[in-house]
C-alpha positions as CSV (number, residue, x, y, z in Angstrom):
1,X,20.0,14.1,-16.1
2,X,19.6,17.0,-13.7
3,X,15.8,16.7,-14.0
4,X,16.0,13.0,-13.3
5,X,18.1,13.6,-10.2
6,X,15.7,16.2,-8.9
7,X,12.7,13.9,-9.5
8,X,14.3,11.0,-7.8
9,X,15.2,13.2,-4.8
10,X,11.5,14.3,-4.4
11,X,10.3,10.7,-4.8
12,X,12.7,9.3,-2.2
13,X,11.7,12.0,0.2
14,X,8.1,11.1,-0.2
15,X,8.1,7.3,0.2
16,X,9.3,6.8,3.7
17,X,7.0,4.4,5.5
18,X,6.7,2.5,8.7
19,X,3.1,1.2,8.4
20,X,2.2,-0.3,5.1
21,X,0.3,-3.4,3.8
22,X,1.0,-5.7,0.8
23,X,-1.5,-8.3,-0.5
24,X,-0.4,-10.9,-3.1
25,X,-2.7,-13.1,-5.3
26,X,-1.1,-15.6,-7.7
27,X,-2.3,-15.9,-11.3
28,X,-4.1,-19.2,-10.9
29,X,-6.5,-17.8,-8.4
30,X,-7.2,-14.4,-9.9
31,X,-10.4,-14.2,-11.8
32,X,-8.7,-13.3,-15.1
33,X,-5.3,-15.1,-14.7
34,X,-3.3,-12.0,-13.8
35,X,-0.8,-11.6,-11.0
36,X,-2.0,-9.0,-8.5
37,X,-0.2,-7.3,-5.7
38,X,-1.2,-4.3,-3.6
39,X,0.6,-1.7,-1.6
40,X,-0.6,1.0,0.8
41,X,2.1,3.6,1.4
42,X,1.2,4.8,4.9
43,X,2.8,7.7,6.6
44,X,1.6,10.8,8.5
45,X,4.0,13.0,6.4
46,X,3.6,11.5,3.0
47,X,2.1,13.5,0.1
48,X,0.4,11.1,-2.4
49,X,1.6,11.5,-6.0
50,X,2.1,9.2,-8.9
51,X,5.7,8.6,-9.9
52,X,6.6,8.7,-13.6
53,X,10.2,8.0,-14.7
54,X,10.4,7.8,-18.5
55,X,12.5,5.2,-20.3
56,X,15.8,6.6,-21.3
57,X,19.2,6.0,-22.8
58,X,22.2,7.1,-20.8
59,X,25.7,8.1,-21.5
60,X,28.7,6.2,-20.3
61,X,29.9,7.5,-17.0
62,X,26.5,9.0,-16.0
63,X,25.8,8.9,-12.3
64,X,22.7,8.9,-10.1
65,X,22.8,11.1,-7.0
66,X,21.0,9.4,-4.1
67,X,19.2,11.3,-1.4
68,X,17.8,9.7,1.8
69,X,14.0,9.5,1.8
70,X,12.2,11.5,4.4
71,X,15.3,13.6,5.2
72,X,16.6,14.6,1.7
73,X,20.1,13.9,3.1
74,X,22.6,13.3,0.4
75,X,24.0,9.7,0.6
76,X,26.2,9.4,-2.4
77,X,26.0,8.4,-6.0
78,X,26.1,5.2,-8.2
79,X,26.6,4.7,-11.9
80,X,23.7,4.8,-14.2
81,X,23.0,1.9,-16.7
82,X,22.9,2.4,-20.5
83,X,19.1,2.0,-20.7
84,X,16.3,2.3,-18.2
85,X,12.6,1.2,-18.5
86,X,9.5,3.3,-18.2
87,X,8.2,3.4,-14.6
88,X,4.6,4.3,-13.6
89,X,4.3,4.4,-9.8
90,X,5.8,1.1,-8.5
91,X,5.4,-0.8,-11.8
92,X,7.4,-0.7,-15.0
93,X,6.7,-1.3,-18.7
94,X,7.7,-5.0,-18.3
95,X,4.9,-5.5,-15.8
96,X,7.3,-5.8,-12.9
97,X,5.8,-4.3,-9.7
98,X,7.3,-3.8,-6.2
99,X,5.7,-3.1,-2.9
100,X,7.1,-2.9,0.6
101,X,6.5,-2.9,4.4
102,X,9.0,-1.9,7.0
103,X,9.5,-4.0,10.1
104,X,12.8,-2.6,11.4
105,X,14.2,-5.6,13.2
106,X,17.2,-5.7,15.4
107,X,18.4,-2.1,15.8
108,X,22.1,-3.0,15.8
109,X,21.7,-4.1,12.2
110,X,22.0,-0.7,10.5
111,X,24.7,0.4,8.1
112,X,25.8,4.0,8.9
113,X,27.7,4.2,5.6
114,X,25.0,2.7,3.3
115,X,24.3,4.7,0.1
116,X,21.0,3.0,-1.0
117,X,17.9,3.2,1.1
118,X,14.9,0.9,0.2
119,X,13.0,3.7,-1.6
120,X,15.9,4.5,-3.9
121,X,16.4,0.8,-4.6
122,X,12.7,0.2,-5.5
123,X,12.7,2.8,-8.2
124,X,16.2,2.1,-9.5
125,X,15.4,-1.6,-9.6
126,X,12.1,-0.9,-11.6
127,X,14.1,1.1,-14.1
128,X,16.5,-1.9,-14.7
129,X,14.7,-5.2,-14.1
130,X,12.5,-7.1,-16.7
131,X,11.3,-9.8,-14.3
132,X,10.6,-10.4,-10.6
133,X,13.7,-12.7,-10.2
134,X,15.9,-10.2,-12.0
135,X,14.5,-7.4,-9.8
136,X,15.4,-9.4,-6.6
137,X,18.9,-9.9,-7.9
138,X,19.3,-6.2,-8.9
139,X,18.0,-5.0,-5.5
140,X,20.2,-7.3,-3.4
141,X,23.3,-6.9,-5.6
142,X,23.1,-3.1,-5.4
143,X,22.5,-3.2,-1.6
144,X,25.5,-5.5,-1.2
145,X,27.7,-3.3,-3.4
146,X,26.8,0.1,-2.0
147,X,25.5,-0.6,1.4
148,X,21.9,-0.6,2.6
149,X,20.7,2.6,4.2
150,X,17.5,1.2,5.7
151,X,16.2,-1.0,8.5
152,X,14.5,-4.4,8.0
153,X,12.1,-4.6,5.1
154,X,9.7,-7.1,3.5
155,X,9.2,-6.4,-0.2
156,X,6.9,-7.9,-2.8
157,X,8.3,-8.5,-6.3
158,X,5.9,-9.5,-9.0
159,X,5.7,-9.9,-12.8
160,X,3.3,-11.3,-15.3
161,X,4.0,-14.9,-14.1
162,X,4.9,-15.0,-10.4
163,X,5.2,-13.1,-7.1
164,X,7.9,-13.3,-4.5
165,X,8.4,-11.9,-0.9
166,X,11.9,-10.7,-0.1
167,X,12.9,-10.0,3.5
168,X,16.2,-8.1,4.0
169,X,18.2,-6.4,6.6
170,X,21.7,-4.9,6.8
171,X,24.6,-6.9,8.2
172,X,25.7,-5.9,11.6
173,X,28.3,-3.2,11.0
174,X,31.9,-3.5,12.0
175,X,33.6,-0.2,12.3
176,X,37.3,0.3,11.6
177,X,38.7,3.8,11.6
178,X,35.2,5.2,11.4
179,X,34.2,3.1,8.4
180,X,31.9,0.1,8.2
181,X,34.0,-2.8,6.8
182,X,31.1,-5.3,7.0
183,X,29.0,-3.8,4.3
184,X,26.1,-5.7,2.7
185,X,22.8,-7.4,3.5
186,X,21.4,-10.7,4.6
187,X,18.1,-11.8,3.0
188,X,15.7,-14.5,2.0
189,X,13.2,-14.5,-0.9
190,X,10.3,-17.0,-1.2
191,X,8.2,-17.5,-4.3
192,X,4.4,-17.6,-3.6
193,X,3.2,-20.8,-5.2
194,X,0.4,-20.8,-7.8
195,X,-2.9,-21.2,-6.2
196,X,-1.8,-19.4,-3.0
197,X,-2.3,-15.9,-1.6
198,X,0.0,-14.1,0.8
199,X,0.5,-10.8,2.5
200,X,2.9,-8.9,4.8
201,X,2.3,-5.8,7.0
202,X,5.3,-4.5,8.9
203,X,6.3,-7.8,10.3
204,X,8.9,-10.3,9.0
205,X,7.1,-13.4,7.9
206,X,9.6,-15.8,6.4
207,X,10.6,-18.3,9.1
208,X,12.2,-21.6,8.0
209,X,13.0,-21.9,4.3
210,X,14.2,-24.6,1.8
211,X,17.9,-24.5,1.2
212,X,18.0,-26.5,-2.0
213,X,15.1,-25.2,-4.1
214,X,16.4,-22.3,-6.2
215,X,13.2,-22.2,-8.3
216,X,11.2,-21.3,-5.2
217,X,13.7,-19.9,-2.7
218,X,16.7,-17.6,-2.9
219,X,18.9,-16.4,-0.1
220,X,22.2,-14.8,0.9
221,X,24.8,-17.4,1.3
222,X,25.8,-16.0,4.7
223,X,22.3,-15.4,6.1
224,X,22.7,-18.1,8.7
225,X,26.5,-17.8,9.3
226,X,26.2,-14.1,9.9
227,X,23.6,-14.7,12.6
228,X,25.9,-17.1,14.3
229,X,28.9,-14.7,14.0
230,X,26.7,-12.0,15.6
231,X,25.7,-14.3,18.5
232,X,22.0,-14.2,17.7
233,X,21.6,-17.9,16.5
234,X,23.3,-21.1,17.6
235,X,21.0,-23.8,16.3
236,X,21.1,-26.1,13.3
237,X,20.8,-24.8,9.7
238,X,17.5,-26.8,9.3
239,X,15.9,-25.0,12.2
240,X,17.0,-21.5,11.2
241,X,14.1,-18.9,11.0
242,X,14.9,-15.6,9.3
243,X,12.0,-13.8,11.0
244,X,12.6,-15.1,14.5
245,X,16.3,-14.4,14.3
246,X,16.4,-11.0,12.7
247,X,13.0,-9.6,13.8
248,X,11.7,-11.3,16.9
249,X,8.0,-10.8,17.5
250,X,6.4,-8.6,20.2
251,X,2.7,-7.9,21.0
252,X,2.3,-5.0,18.5
253,X,4.0,-6.9,15.7
254,X,1.1,-9.4,16.1
255,X,-1.9,-7.2,16.9
256,X,-1.0,-4.2,14.7
257,X,0.7,-6.1,11.8
258,X,0.0,-9.8,11.6
259,X,-3.7,-9.1,12.3
260,X,-3.9,-7.4,9.0
261,X,-2.6,-10.5,7.2
262,X,-5.0,-12.6,9.2
263,X,-7.9,-10.5,8.1
264,X,-7.0,-11.1,4.4
265,X,-6.5,-14.8,4.9
266,X,-9.6,-15.1,7.0
267,X,-11.7,-13.8,4.1
268,X,-10.1,-15.7,1.2
269,X,-8.3,-18.8,2.6
270,X,-9.7,-22.3,2.0
271,X,-8.4,-23.0,5.5
272,X,-10.2,-22.2,8.7
273,X,-8.3,-19.3,10.0
274,X,-10.0,-19.2,13.4
275,X,-7.2,-21.3,14.8
276,X,-4.8,-18.4,14.2
277,X,-7.0,-15.8,15.7
278,X,-5.3,-15.8,19.1
279,X,-1.9,-15.4,17.4
280,X,-3.2,-12.4,15.4
281,X,-4.7,-10.9,18.5
282,X,-1.3,-10.9,20.2
283,X,-0.5,-14.3,21.7
284,X,2.8,-15.4,20.2
285,X,2.6,-18.7,22.1
286,X,-0.2,-19.8,19.8
287,X,0.2,-21.3,16.3
288,X,2.0,-18.9,13.9
289,X,0.3,-18.2,10.6
290,X,1.9,-19.7,7.5
291,X,3.6,-17.4,4.9
292,X,0.9,-18.3,2.3
293,X,-2.4,-20.1,2.2
294,X,-4.5,-21.7,-0.5
295,X,-7.2,-19.5,-1.9
296,X,-10.8,-20.8,-1.6
297,X,-12.1,-19.1,-4.7
298,X,-11.1,-17.0,-7.8
299,X,-10.5,-13.4,-6.7
300,X,-11.2,-10.4,-8.9
301,X,-9.2,-7.2,-9.1
302,X,-12.1,-5.4,-7.5
303,X,-12.2,-7.8,-4.6
304,X,-8.5,-7.3,-4.0
305,X,-8.9,-3.6,-4.1
306,X,-11.8,-3.8,-1.6
307,X,-9.6,-5.9,0.8
308,X,-7.4,-2.8,1.0
309,X,-10.4,-1.0,2.5
310,X,-10.7,-3.4,5.3
311,X,-11.3,-2.3,8.9
312,X,-11.7,-5.8,10.4
313,X,-15.4,-5.7,9.6
314,X,-17.2,-8.8,10.9
315,X,-14.3,-10.0,13.0
316,X,-13.5,-9.7,16.8
317,X,-11.3,-6.6,15.9
318,X,-14.1,-4.8,14.1
319,X,-13.4,-1.1,14.5
320,X,-17.0,0.0,14.0
321,X,-18.3,-1.8,17.1
322,X,-16.6,-0.4,20.2
323,X,-17.1,3.0,21.8
324,X,-14.0,4.3,20.0
325,X,-16.1,4.5,16.8
326,X,-18.0,7.4,18.3
327,X,-21.7,8.1,17.5
328,X,-21.4,7.4,13.8
329,X,-19.5,4.1,13.6
330,X,-16.2,5.6,12.5
331,X,-13.6,2.8,11.9
332,X,-10.6,5.1,12.6
333,X,-8.5,5.8,15.7
334,X,-6.3,8.9,15.8
335,X,-2.7,8.4,16.8
336,X,-0.8,7.7,18.9
337,X,-1.1,4.0,18.4
338,X,-0.8,3.3,22.2
339,X,-2.0,5.3,25.2
340,X,-2.1,5.1,29.0
341,X,-5.1,5.1,31.4
342,X,-4.5,4.8,35.1
343,X,-1.0,3.6,34.6
344,X,-1.9,0.8,32.2
345,X,-1.0,0.9,28.5
346,X,-3.6,0.3,25.8
347,X,-3.6,0.4,22.0
348,X,-5.7,1.3,19.1
349,X,-6.5,-1.3,16.4
350,X,-4.5,-0.9,13.2
351,X,-6.5,-2.1,10.2
352,X,-5.4,-2.3,6.5
353,X,-7.3,0.9,5.6
354,X,-6.0,3.8,7.6
355,X,-6.2,7.6,7.5
356,X,-2.5,8.3,7.0
357,X,-2.2,6.6,3.6
358,X,-0.3,8.8,1.1
359,X,-1.0,6.6,-1.9
360,X,-1.9,3.0,-2.6
361,X,-2.2,0.8,-5.6
362,X,-3.3,-2.5,-7.1
363,X,-0.8,-3.7,-9.7
364,X,-2.2,-6.1,-12.3
365,X,0.3,-8.0,-14.5
366,X,-1.2,-10.1,-17.3
367,X,0.9,-12.6,-19.3
368,X,-1.9,-13.2,-21.9
369,X,-1.4,-9.6,-23.3
370,X,1.6,-7.8,-24.7
371,X,3.6,-5.9,-22.1
372,X,2.3,-2.5,-23.2
373,X,-1.2,-3.6,-22.7
374,X,-0.8,-6.1,-19.9
375,X,0.5,-3.9,-17.2
376,X,-2.3,-1.9,-15.4
377,X,-1.4,0.2,-12.4
378,X,-4.6,0.9,-10.5
379,X,-3.7,4.0,-8.4
380,X,-5.2,6.2,-5.8
381,X,-4.1,8.7,-3.2
382,X,-5.1,9.0,0.5
383,X,-7.2,6.6,2.6
384,X,-8.0,3.5,0.5
385,X,-11.5,3.2,2.1
386,X,-12.6,6.6,0.6
387,X,-10.4,6.9,-2.5
388,X,-11.3,5.7,-6.0
389,X,-8.7,3.9,-8.1
390,X,-7.8,5.1,-11.6
391,X,-6.2,2.8,-14.2
392,X,-2.9,3.7,-15.7
393,X,-1.3,1.5,-18.3
394,X,2.4,1.2,-17.5
395,X,3.6,2.0,-21.0
396,X,2.2,5.5,-20.6
397,X,4.3,8.4,-21.7
398,X,2.5,10.9,-19.5
399,X,0.4,11.1,-16.3
400,X,-2.4,13.4,-15.2
401,X,-1.3,16.6,-13.6
402,X,-3.8,16.1,-10.8
403,X,-1.5,13.3,-9.5
404,X,1.9,14.8,-10.5
405,X,4.9,15.6,-8.4
406,X,5.1,19.3,-7.7
407,X,1.3,19.9,-7.7
408,X,1.0,20.9,-4.1
409,X,2.7,19.3,-1.1
410,X,2.0,18.2,2.4
411,X,2.4,21.8,3.6
412,X,1.0,23.6,0.5
413,X,-2.6,23.2,-0.7
414,X,-3.3,22.9,-4.4
415,X,-6.9,23.2,-5.7
416,X,-5.9,20.9,-8.7
417,X,-4.3,18.2,-6.6
418,X,-6.2,14.9,-6.3
419,X,-4.5,14.3,-2.9
420,X,-6.0,17.4,-1.4
421,X,-9.4,16.8,-3.0
422,X,-9.5,13.3,-1.8
423,X,-8.5,14.4,1.7
424,X,-11.3,16.9,1.8
425,X,-13.8,14.1,1.1
426,X,-12.2,11.7,3.6
427,X,-12.1,14.3,6.4
428,X,-15.8,15.0,5.8
429,X,-16.6,11.3,5.8
430,X,-14.9,10.7,9.1
431,X,-17.4,13.0,10.8
432,X,-20.4,10.8,10.0
433,X,-18.9,7.7,8.6
434,X,-22.0,5.5,8.7
435,X,-23.8,8.0,6.5
436,X,-21.2,10.0,4.4
437,X,-18.7,7.2,4.3
438,X,-21.4,4.8,3.1
439,X,-22.3,7.2,0.2
440,X,-18.6,7.7,-0.7
441,X,-18.1,3.9,-0.9
442,X,-21.1,3.5,-3.1
443,X,-19.8,6.1,-5.5
444,X,-16.3,4.7,-5.7
445,X,-17.7,1.2,-6.2
446,X,-19.7,2.4,-9.2
447,X,-16.7,4.3,-10.6
448,X,-14.3,1.3,-10.3
449,X,-16.8,-1.2,-11.8
450,X,-17.1,1.2,-14.8
451,X,-13.3,1.5,-15.1
452,X,-12.8,-2.3,-15.0
453,X,-15.3,-2.5,-17.9
454,X,-13.5,0.3,-19.8
455,X,-10.1,-1.4,-19.4
456,X,-11.6,-4.6,-20.9
457,X,-12.8,-2.6,-23.8
458,X,-9.5,-0.9,-24.2
459,X,-7.6,-4.2,-24.0
460,X,-9.8,-5.6,-26.8
461,X,-9.2,-2.5,-28.9
462,X,-5.5,-2.7,-28.5
463,X,-5.3,-6.3,-29.7
464,X,-6.7,-5.1,-33.0
465,X,-4.2,-2.2,-33.2
466,X,-1.0,-3.6,-34.7
467,X,1.5,-0.8,-34.4
468,X,3.3,-0.6,-31.0
469,X,3.7,3.2,-31.0
470,X,0.0,3.7,-31.7
471,X,-0.9,1.4,-28.9
472,X,1.3,3.4,-26.5
473,X,-0.1,6.7,-27.7
474,X,-3.7,5.5,-27.3
475,X,-3.1,3.9,-23.9
476,X,-1.3,7.0,-22.6
477,X,-4.3,9.2,-23.7
478,X,-6.7,6.8,-22.1
479,X,-4.8,6.7,-18.8
480,X,-4.5,10.5,-18.6
481,X,-8.1,11.2,-19.7
482,X,-9.6,8.8,-17.1
483,X,-7.6,10.3,-14.3
484,X,-8.6,13.9,-15.4
485,X,-12.2,12.9,-15.6
486,X,-12.1,11.3,-12.2
487,X,-10.8,14.5,-10.7
488,X,-13.5,16.5,-12.3
489,X,-16.2,14.0,-11.2
490,X,-14.8,13.8,-7.7
491,X,-14.7,17.6,-7.4
492,X,-18.5,17.7,-8.2
493,X,-19.0,14.9,-5.7
494,X,-17.2,16.8,-3.0
495,X,-19.4,19.8,-3.5
496,X,-22.6,17.6,-3.5
497,X,-21.6,16.0,-0.2
498,X,-21.2,19.4,1.5
499,X,-24.6,20.5,0.3
500,X,-26.3,17.3,1.3
501,X,-24.7,16.7,4.8
502,X,-24.2,20.3,6.0
503,X,-24.4,21.0,9.8
504,X,-25.0,17.4,10.8
505,X,-28.3,17.2,8.8
506,X,-29.1,15.2,5.7
507,X,-31.1,16.9,3.0
508,X,-34.1,15.0,1.5
509,X,-33.7,14.0,-2.1
510,X,-36.0,13.2,-5.0
511,X,-35.7,9.9,-6.9
512,X,-33.4,11.6,-9.5
513,X,-31.0,12.7,-6.8
514,X,-32.0,16.4,-6.8
515,X,-32.8,18.0,-3.4
516,X,-36.5,18.5,-2.5
517,X,-37.5,22.1,-2.0
518,X,-40.5,23.6,-0.4
519,X,-43.6,24.4,-2.4
520,X,-42.9,28.1,-2.4
521,X,-39.2,28.3,-3.5
522,X,-36.7,26.3,-5.5
523,X,-33.9,27.7,-3.4
524,X,-35.2,26.6,0.0
525,X,-35.1,22.8,0.9
526,X,-37.7,21.0,2.9
527,X,-36.8,20.3,6.5
528,X,-33.8,18.0,6.6
529,X,-33.4,14.6,8.3
530,X,-31.7,14.4,11.7
531,X,-30.0,11.0,11.7
532,X,-28.3,11.5,15.1
533,X,-26.1,9.0,16.8
534,X,-26.0,5.2,17.2
535,X,-28.0,3.7,20.1
536,X,-24.8,2.4,21.7
537,X,-23.3,5.8,21.7
538,X,-26.4,7.4,23.2
539,X,-26.4,4.8,26.0
540,X,-22.7,5.6,26.7
541,X,-23.6,9.3,27.0
542,X,-26.4,8.4,29.4
543,X,-24.1,6.3,31.5
544,X,-21.5,9.0,31.6
545,X,-23.9,11.9,32.5
546,X,-26.4,10.1,34.6
547,X,-29.6,12.1,35.1
548,X,-28.0,15.4,34.1
549,X,-29.7,15.3,30.6
550,X,-32.9,13.5,31.7
551,X,-36.1,15.2,30.5
552,X,-38.2,16.3,33.5
């Protein structure tokens, strides 16, 4: 039990996030009939590791100590349940997955006495719930009983049949003798209909909702009356909008958050999303995007993963096109998010793919396979655009040490940590993104396509393996081995990139990938290529320097 408490403490301290993205694809529009959700856990202080909480039996009276994420502040304790499920990352052995994005909302809606923050609740819920609906009930019941120690959140709950969005915030506290006597949460959960796709990205998105459709909508009984009691809503029940009431929009909520949702919809919606472009670019007077849209085609797990690598390419917000991309079309902007020039405030675009990602995943739940085979947690650490996913079956009894808690930290380098290895590659790619970044992407694409094929082979093999324990043993071995091999492969790749792209040059290669050497020595390369900067950047330099650099 002591080990479990310590593990949970480390996990909760690592998952704090105020800038994340979730994508949702329902089973009738995925290429293989699976339910797919994604999550990028973005934070400038997060160290990317893969959580593993083994299934367990627990004694009567056993308690779980809760520590606040990000601060490691002790919040309290709650009773443990008799049996908990195996959890790999944000997915459990029943194929239930949970993602989140933080939107904050009205600042006065914070419980100072809350025991359970959203991070604690995610992992406790995964240990206890066997379906998405059960997970929503577990999450909200616990928050009501023990108090919610977080601000406003959107959460994705999925299983092998359906996906939901839950939006939740603490009730406005009422303090009596230094204690909050108005404990609990207000919330709404909407099921994403089959055939639809959805997303959320640090902005509350559930507006009006059906009041008499429990199969598709669940909500706190006092979600409207509490808003009236607090003086923030006075209209009819039919007109009540959760998002507009508890998390009113501002410019950055649109441009830095809803714009990410728009980019996903713009690529895969059957509807013309151009009519929502002005809204996504910050004009809240324009038509608001719907919570979900109909997909125009079947979407593969690889396509969903690649959407998490989006920098608004091909849209008016394309981050590779303006001068901020530098001389090598870098689609990243270093923080802060906003800045001032001559007394006016400006902002940097915030795309789905971002440099400060700690970890990210694609959770694939498949109802046409047994649970031990059906749940695949595709996992990676650091920036999604430069990090390759590795498949982990959620029945796994072990995980690779290269992704494990305790192998390095945000302030301690580890040569065996995938997070630090991946960061080394990403930092190098940012320097010459249109060259190094391009090669990184080509390599991770090849890797993921191979992994998808291997998972299909493993699925088939497991269906001919009758004994459950043997399946679990083989799937654990497969998951750990693939992660270990990826680390080794990526370590060689990192070394190769340094040799090829050293000092701003690019070495010339033979057809087999080896480097060309001069005719006199196998240790000395031929003269390298000098790719230089983009024409746009060179023109900007000329404009800035005038004739100072003119050849005379």
